[in-house]
ROKETOR-378805 format. One record per residue: x, y, z of N, C-alpha, C in turn. Coordinates in steps of 0.2 Angstrom, whole numbers, plus 5000, padded with zeros to 4 digits. Each point is the difference from the previous one (the first is absolute). Layout:
BEGIN
R/X/Y/Z/X/Y/Z/X/Y/Z
...
end
This chain:
BEGIN
R/4970/5098/5023/5004/4994/4999/4999/4995/5007
R/5000/5003/5006/5000/4996/5006/4993/4996/5000
R/4995/5004/4998/4993/4997/5000/5000/4994/4995
R/5003/5001/4994/5000/4995/4995/5004/4994/5002
R/5006/5001/5004/5004/4994/5003/4996/4996/5005
R/4996/5004/5004/4996/4996/5005/4994/4996/4996
R/4997/5003/4995/4995/4996/4996/5003/4994/4997
R/5006/5001/4997/5003/4994/4997/5002/4995/5005
R/5002/5002/5006/5002/4995/5005/4994/4996/5002
R/4994/5004/5001/4994/4997/5002/4997/4995/4995
R/5001/5001/4994/4998/4996/4994/5004/4994/5000
R/5007/5001/5001/5004/4994/5000/4999/4995/5006
R/4999/5003/5006/4998/4996/5005/4994/4996/4999
R/4995/5003/4997/4994/4996/4998/5001/4995/4995
R/5004/5001/4995/5002/4995/4995/5004/4995/5003
R/5004/5002/5005/5005/4995/5003/4995/4994/5003
R/4995/5003/5004/4996/4995/5003/4996/4995/4995
R/4997/5003/4995/4997/4996/4995/5004/4995/4996
R/5007/5003/4999/5005/4995/4997/5002/4994/5004
R/5001/5002/5006/5001/4994/5005/4995/4995/5001
R/4994/5003/5001/4994/4995/5001/4999/4996/4993
R/4999/5004/4995/4999/4996/4994/5005/4995/4997
R/5006/5002/5001/5005/4996/4997/5002/4994/5005
R/4999/5001/5007/5001/4995/5004/4995/4994/4999
R/4993/5002/4998/4995/4995/4998/5002/4997/4994
R/5003/5003/4995/5002/4997/4993/5006/4995/5001
R/5005/5002/5004/5005/4996/5001/4998/4993/5004
R/4996/5001/5005/4997/4994/5003/4996/4996/4995
R/4996/5003/4997/4995/4997/4995/5004/4996/4994
R/5005/5003/4998/5004/4997/4995/5004/4994/5002
R/5002/5000/5007/5003/4995/5003/4996/4994/5000
R/4993/5001/5001/4996/4994/5001/4997/4998/4993
R/5000/5004/4995/4997/4999/4994/5005/4994/4996
R/4997/4995/4998/5004/4995/4997/4998/4998/4992
R/4995/5004/4998/4998/4999/4993/5004/5004/4995
R/5004/5005/5002/5004/5004/4996/5007/4996/4999
R/5003/5001/4994/5006/4997/4999/5006/5003/5004
R/5003/4996/5004/5005/5002/5005/5004/5006/4998
R/5004/5000/4995/5004/5006/4998/4996/5006/4998
R/4994/4999/4997/4996/5006/4999/4998/5003/5007
R/4998/4995/5004/4997/5003/5007/5006/5003/5004
R/5006/4998/4999/5006/5003/5003/5001/5007/4998
R/4999/5001/4993/5001/5007/4998/4995/5004/5003
R/4994/4998/5000/4995/5004/5003/5001/5001/5008
R/5003/4995/5003/5001/5001/5007/5006/5005/5001
R/5005/5000/4995/5005/5005/5001/4998/5007/4999
R/4995/5001/4995/4997/5006/4999/4996/5003/5006
R/4996/4995/5003/4996/5002/5006/5005/5001/5006
R/5006/4997/5000/5004/5001/5006/5004/5007/4999
R/5001/5002/4994/5003/5007/4999/4995/5005/5002
R/4994/4999/4998/4994/5004/5002/4999/5001/5008
R/5001/4994/5003/4999/5000/5007/5006/5004/5003
R/5006/4999/4998/5006/5003/5003/4999/5008/4998
R/4997/5002/4995/4999/5007/4999/4996/5003/5005
R/4994/4996/5002/4996/5002/5005/5003/5000/5007
R/5004/4995/5001/5004/4999/5007/5006/5005/5001
R/5003/5001/4995/5007/5004/5000/4999/5007/4997
R/4999/5000/4993/5001/5006/4996/4995/5005/5002
R/4994/4999/5001/4995/5005/5001/5001/5003/5007
R/5001/4996/5005/5001/5003/5007/5006/5004/5000
R/5005/4998/4996/5007/5004/5000/4998/5007/4996
R/4996/4999/4995/4999/5006/4996/4996/5005/5004
R/4995/4998/5004/4996/5004/5005/5005/5003/5005
R/5004/4996/5002/5005/5003/5005/5004/5006/4997
R/5002/4998/4994/5004/5005/4996/4996/5007/4999
R/4994/4999/4998/4996/5006/4999/4999/5004/5007
R/4998/4996/5005/4999/5004/5007/5006/5003/5002
R/5006/4997/5000/5006/5003/5002/5002/5006/4996
R/4998/5000/4994/5001/5006/4995/4996/5006/5003
R/4994/4998/5002/4995/5005/5002/5003/5003/5007
R/5002/4996/5004/5003/5002/5007/5007/5002/5000
R/5003/5000/4994/5007/5002/4999/5005/4996/5005
R/4999/4993/5000/5004/4995/5004/5005/4998/4994
R/5005/5004/4999/5004/4998/4994/5004/4994/5000
R/5002/4998/5006/5004/4994/5000/4995/4994/4999
R/4995/5000/5003/4995/4994/4999/4997/5000/4993
R/4999/5006/4997/4998/5001/4993/5005/4997/4995
R/5007/5001/5002/5005/4998/4995/5000/4992/5000
R/5000/4997/5006/5000/4993/5000/4994/4997/4998
R/4994/5003/5001/4994/4997/4997/5000/5000/4993
R/5003/5006/4997/5001/5000/4993/5004/4995/4997
R/5006/4999/5003/5004/4994/4998/4996/4994/5000
R/4997/4998/5005/4996/4994/5001/4995/4999/4994
R/4996/5005/5000/4995/5000/4995/5002/4999/4993
R/5006/5004/4998/5002/4999/4993/5003/4993/4999
R/5004/4997/5004/5003/4994/4999/4994/4994/5000
R/4996/5000/5005/4994/4995/5000/4995/5001/4995
R/4998/5006/4998/4995/5001/4995/5004/4998/4993
R/5006/5002/4999/5003/4999/4994/5001/4992/4999
R/5002/4997/5005/5001/4992/5000/4993/4997/4998
R/4995/5002/5004/4993/4996/4999/4997/5002/4994
R/5001/5006/4998/4997/5002/4993/5003/4996/4994
R/5007/4999/5001/5004/4997/4995/4997/4992/5000
R/4999/4997/5006/4998/4993/5000/4993/5000/4997
R/4996/5004/5002/4993/5000/4997/5000/5001/4992
R/5004/5004/4997/5000/5001/4993/5003/4994/4997
R/5005/4997/5003/5003/4994/4996/4995/4994/5001
R/4997/4999/5006/4995/4995/5001/4995/5000/4995
R/4997/5006/4999/4994/5000/4996/5002/4998/4993
R/5006/5002/4998/5003/4998/4993/5001/4993/5000
R/5002/4997/5005/5001/4993/5001/4994/4996/4999
R/4994/5003/5003/4994/4997/5000/4997/5000/4992
R/5002/5005/4997/4998/5000/4993/5004/4995/4996
R/5006/4999/5001/5004/4995/4997/4998/4993/5002
R/4998/4999/5006/4998/4994/5002/4993/4998/4997
R/4996/5004/4998/4994/4999/4997/5001/4998/4992
R/5005/5004/4998/5002/4998/4993/5003/4993/4999
R/5005/4999/5005/5003/4993/5000/4995/4994/5001
R/4994/5002/5003/4995/4995/5001/4997/4998/4994
R/5000/5005/4995/4997/4999/4994/5005/4996/4995
R/5006/5003/5000/5005/4998/4995/5002/4993/5001
R/5001/4998/5007/5003/4994/5002/4995/4994/5000
R/4994/5001/5001/4995/4995/5000/5001/4995/5006
R/5001/4994/4998/5001/4994/5005/5007/5001/5004
R/5005/5003/4996/5007/5001/5003/5000/5006/5005
R/4994/5004/5001/5000/5006/5004/5002/4998/5008
R/4996/4995/5002/5001/4998/5007/5007/4997/5001
R/5003/4997/4995/5007/4997/5001/5005/5005/5000
R/4999/5006/4996/5005/5005/5000/4999/5005/5005
R/4994/5003/5001/4999/5005/5005/4998/4997/5006
R/5006/4998/5004/4999/4997/5006/5000/5005/5006
R/4998/4997/5006/5000/5005/5006/5007/5001/5002
R/5004/4996/5000/5007/5001/5002/5003/5006/4995
R/4999/4999/4994/5003/5005/4995/4997/5007/5001
R/4994/5000/5002/4996/5006/5001/5003/5004/5007
R/5001/4996/5005/5003/5002/5006/5007/5003/4999
R/5004/4997/4996/5007/5002/4998/4999/5007/4997
R/4996/5000/4995/4999/5007/4996/4998/5005/5004
R/4995/4999/5005/4997/5005/5004/5006/5002/5005
R/5004/4996/5003/5005/5001/5004/5005/5005/4997
R/5002/4999/4994/5004/5004/4996/4997/5007/4999
R/4994/5000/4999/4996/5007/4999/5001/5004/5006
R/4998/4997/5006/5000/5003/5006/5007/5003/5002
R/5005/4996/4999/5007/5002/5001/5002/5006/4996
R/4999/4999/4993/5002/5005/4995/4996/5007/5002
R/4994/4999/5001/4996/5007/5002/5002/5003/5006
R/5002/4996/5005/5003/5003/5007/5006/5003/4999
R/5005/4997/4996/5006/5003/4999/5000/5006/4996
R/4995/5000/4995/4999/5006/4996/4997/5006/5004
R/4996/4998/5005/4997/5005/5004/5005/5003/5004
R/5005/4996/5003/5005/5003/5004/5005/5004/4996
R/5002/4998/4994/5005/5004/4996/4996/5006/4997
R/4994/4999/4999/4996/5006/4997/5000/5006/5004
R/5000/4999/5007/4999/5006/5005/5007/5003/5000
R/5005/4997/4999/5007/5003/5000/5000/5005/4994
R/4997/4999/4995/5000/5005/4994/4993/5000/4997
R/4997/5006/5000/4993/5000/4997/5000/4998/4993
R/5005/5002/4997/5001/4998/4992/4999/4993/4999
R/5003/4996/5005/5000/4992/4999/4993/4998/5000
R/4996/5003/5005/4993/4998/5001/4996/5002/4993
R/5001/5006/4997/4997/5002/4994/5002/4995/4995
R/5006/4998/4999/5002/4996/4994/4997/4993/5001
R/5000/4998/5007/4997/4993/5001/4992/5000/4998
R/4997/5006/5002/4993/5000/4998/4999/5001/4993
R/5004/5003/4996/5000/5001/4993/5001/4993/4997
R/5003/4995/5003/5002/4994/4997/4995/4995/5002
R/4998/4999/5007/4996/4995/5003/4993/5001/4997
R/4997/5006/5001/4993/5001/4999/4998/4999/4992
R/5004/5003/4996/4998/4999/4993/5001/4992/4998
R/5005/4997/5003/5002/4993/4998/4994/4996/5002
R/4998/5001/5006/4994/4996/5003/4994/5001/4996
R/4999/5006/4998/4994/5002/4996/5000/4997/4993
R/5006/5000/4997/5001/4997/4993/4999/4992/5001
R/5003/4997/5005/4999/4993/5001/4993/4998/5001
R/4996/5004/5004/4993/4998/5001/4996/5002/4994
R/5001/5005/4996/4996/5002/4994/5001/4994/4995
R/5007/4998/4999/5001/4995/4995/4997/4994/5002
R/5000/4998/5006/4997/4993/5002/4993/5000/4999
R/4996/5006/5003/4993/5000/4999/4998/5000/4993
R/5004/5004/4996/4998/5000/4992/5001/4994/4997
R/5005/4996/5002/5000/4993/4997/4995/4995/5002
R/4998/5001/5007/4995/4996/5003/4993/5001/4996
R/4999/5007/5000/4993/5001/4997/5000/4999/4992
R/5005/5000/4997/5000/4998/4993/4999/4992/4999
R/5003/4996/5005/4999/4993/5000/4993/4998/5002
R/4997/5004/5005/4993/4999/5002/4996/5001/4994
R/5001/5006/4996/4996/5002/4995/5000/4994/4994
R/5006/4998/4999/5001/4994/4995/4997/4994/5002
R/4999/4999/5007/4997/4994/5002/4992/5001/4999
R/4998/5006/5001/4993/5001/4999/4998/5000/4993
R/5004/5002/4995/4999/4999/4993/5000/4993/4998
R/5004/4996/5003/5000/4993/4998/4994/4996/5003
R/4997/5002/5005/4994/4998/5003/4994/5002/4995
R/5000/5006/4998/4995/5002/4996/5000/4997/4993
R/5006/4999/4998/5000/4996/4993/5000/4993/5001
R/4999/4997/5006/4999/4993/5001/5006/4996/4998
R/5006/5003/5001/5006/4997/4999/5002/4995/5005
R/5002/4994/4998/5001/4994/5005/5006/5002/5005
R/4999/5000/5006/5005/5002/5005/5005/4994/5002
R/5006/5002/5002/5005/4995/5002/4998/4998/5007
R/4999/4993/5000/4998/4997/5007/5004/5002/5006
R/5007/4999/4998/5005/5001/5006/4999/5007/5002
R/4999/5005/4996/5000/5007/5002/4993/5001/5004
R/4995/4997/4998/4994/5001/5003/5000/4997/5007
R/5003/4994/5001/5001/4997/5007/5005/5005/5004
R/5005/5003/4997/5005/5003/5004/4997/5007/5003
R/4995/5003/4996/4998/5006/5002/4993/5001/4999
R/4997/5002/5006/4993/5002/4999/4999/5007/4998
R/4998/5001/4994/5001/5007/4998/4995/5005/5003
R/4994/4998/5002/4996/5004/5004/5003/5002/5007
R/5003/4996/5003/5003/5001/5007/5006/5004/4999
R/5004/4999/4994/5006/5003/4999/4999/5008/4998
R/4994/5001/4996/4998/5006/4998/4999/5005/5006
R/4996/4996/5005/4998/5004/5006/5006/5002/5004
R/5005/4995/5001/5007/5001/5003/5003/5006/4997
R/5000/5001/4993/5004/5005/4997/4997/5007/5001
R/4993/5000/5000/4996/5006/5002/5002/5002/5007
R/5000/4996/5004/5001/5001/5007/5007/5003/5001
R/5005/4997/4997/5007/5003/5000/5000/5007/4997
R/4996/5001/4994/5000/5006/4997/4997/5006/5004
R/4995/4998/5004/4997/5005/5005/5006/5003/5005
R/5003/4995/5002/5006/5002/5005/5005/5004/4997
R/5002/4998/4994/5005/5004/4996/4997/5007/4998
R/4994/5001/4998/4997/5007/4999/5000/5004/5006
R/4998/4997/5005/4999/5004/5007/5007/5002/5002
R/5006/4996/4999/5006/5003/5001/5002/5005/4996
R/4999/5000/4993/5002/5005/4996/4996/5007/5001
R/4994/4999/5002/4996/5006/5001/5003/5004/5006
R/5002/4996/5005/5002/5003/5007/5007/5002/4999
R/5004/4997/4996/5007/5002/5000/5002/5005/4995
R/4997/5000/4994/5001/5005/4995/5001/5007/5003
R/4995/5003/5004/5000/5007/5002/5006/5001/5004
R/5002/4995/5004/5006/5001/5004/5007/5001/4996
R/5000/4995/4995/5006/5000/4995/5000/5007/4996
R/4994/5003/4998/4999/5006/4997/5003/5006/5004
R/4997/5000/5007/5002/5005/5004/5008/5000/5002
R/5003/4994/5000/5007/5000/5001/5004/5003/4995
R/4997/4998/4994/5004/5003/4994/4999/5008/5000
R/4994/5002/5002/4999/5008/5000/5005/5003/5005
R/5001/4997/5006/5004/5002/5005/5007/5000/4998
R/5002/4995/4997/5007/4999/4997/5002/5005/4995
R/4995/5002/4996/5001/5005/4994/4999/5007/5003
R/4997/5001/5005/4998/5007/5002/5006/5003/5004
R/5001/5006/4998/5006/5004/5003/4998/5004/5007
R/4993/5000/5000/4997/5004/5006/4995/4995/5004
R/4999/5001/5006/4996/4996/5004/4993/5004/5001
R/4995/4998/4998/4993/5003/5001/4996/4996/5005
R/4995/5004/5003/4996/4996/5005/4995/4995/4996
R/4999/5002/4994/4995/4995/4996/5004/4993/4999
R/5006/5001/4999/5004/4993/5000/5000/4996/5006
R/5000/5004/5006/5000/4997/5006/4993/4996/5001
R/4995/5004/4998/4993/4997/5001/4999/4994/4995
R/5003/5000/4994/4999/4995/4995/5004/4994/5002
R/5006/5001/5003/5004/4995/5003/4997/4996/5005
R/4997/5004/5005/4996/4996/5005/4994/4996/4998
R/4997/5003/4995/4994/4996/4997/5002/4994/4996
R/5006/5001/4997/5002/4994/4996/5003/4995/5005
R/5003/5001/5005/5002/4996/5005/4994/4996/5003
R/4995/5004/5002/4993/4997/5003/4998/4995/4995
R/5000/5001/4993/4997/4996/4995/5004/4993/5000
R/5007/5001/5000/5004/4994/5000/4998/4996/5006
R/5000/5003/5006/4998/4996/5006/4993/4997/5000
R/4995/5003/4996/4994/4998/5000/4999/4993/4996
R/5005/4999/4995/5001/4994/4996/5000/4994/5005
R/5003/5001/5005/5001/4994/5005/4993/4998/5003
R/4996/5005/5001/4993/4998/5002/4996/4998/4995
R/5000/5003/4994/4996/4998/4994/5001/4993/4998
R/5007/4998/5000/5001/4993/4998/4996/4995/5004
R/5000/5001/5006/4996/4995/5004/4993/5000/4999
R/4997/5005/4998/4993/5000/4997/4999/4997/4994
R/5005/5001/4995/5000/4997/4994/5001/4992/5000
R/5004/4998/5005/5000/4992/5001/4994/4997/5002
R/4996/5004/5004/4994/4997/5003/4995/5001/4994
R/5000/5005/4997/4995/5001/4995/5000/4996/4993
R/5007/4999/4998/5001/4997/4994/5001/4992/5000
R/5004/4998/5006/5002/4993/5000/4995/4997/5005
R/4996/4996/4997/4995/4996/5004/5003/4996/5005
R/5005/4996/4999/5004/4996/5005/5002/5004/5006
R/5003/5006/4999/5002/5004/5005/4994/5002/5004
R/4995/5003/4997/4994/5002/5003/4997/4995/5005
R/5000/4994/4997/4997/4994/5004/5005/4999/5006
R/5006/5000/4999/5005/4999/5006/5000/5006/5005
R/4999/5006/4998/4999/5005/5004/4994/5000/5005
R/4994/4998/4996/4994/4999/5004/5001/4995/5006
R/5003/4994/4998/5001/4995/5004/5005/5002/5006
R/5005/5004/4999/5004/5003/5005/4997/5004/5005
R/4995/5005/4997/4997/5004/5004/4995/4997/5005
R/4997/4995/4997/4995/4996/5004/5003/4996/5006
R/5006/4997/4998/5004/4997/5005/5003/5005/5006
R/5002/5006/4997/5002/5005/5005/4994/5002/5005
R/4994/5001/4997/4994/5001/5004/4998/4995/5005
R/5001/4994/4997/4998/4994/5005/5005/4999/5006
R/5007/5001/4998/5005/5000/5006/4999/5006/5005
R/4998/5006/4997/4999/5005/5004/4994/4999/5005
R/4994/4997/4997/4994/4999/5004/5002/4994/5005
R/5004/4996/4998/5001/4994/5004/5005/5002/5006
end
């Protein structure tokens, strides 16, 4: 078990470095990028910020917790465990809600048409995200007081976010399919809707958001499953300890994975990242 804790600590330190470097570039690049709609860009910046904080705070604390566990520094182990639980619970909650908000944002872009930029404003997006951060932080603080609270919050927040995302993408893809059928049948399009929304660009934005959503689901579902197994198990097995550690690593890996997805799938972000790297090299050489 000691060797496994050391291994998990080493992996988390490595992922911490990649998450910090990758998401720092993404945050700077998104700040420079001007072609994305500001509220949509803010949602991605929020997600990148949570991933950056995971690398800066959660993963180092988790490594400290594992190392203190190995060396039996119980006081440090206990406080590190407190900090890891609260920060990771808060940041994971913000990530889940933000990804659901991105799917709703893409749906509203289709449904509202010309009214989208009037209704989905930067100010309203800031207010919504501020509420999300406060609620998730309070939930994280209260959840540690009673483990059952964290379980119930998880049972409510995770399925709710998944249902919202699934419903949003289902409606989006049905609408896209209907649009394709209209084109194939040479049905005359509504000029106002054509002006309001570039369907090719919109479809690309939807697929970009979907990739981020799928990455989060793949990385979070094992953790959620293991937590259920632990809560239902009357005994503690070493296999559960290993599975729990692997599930935690996978959750933390999502913070690194997202930065690669942004660069790979979003051409505007990839272009801004390249420009940022070139500027950094230029200043370093100068």
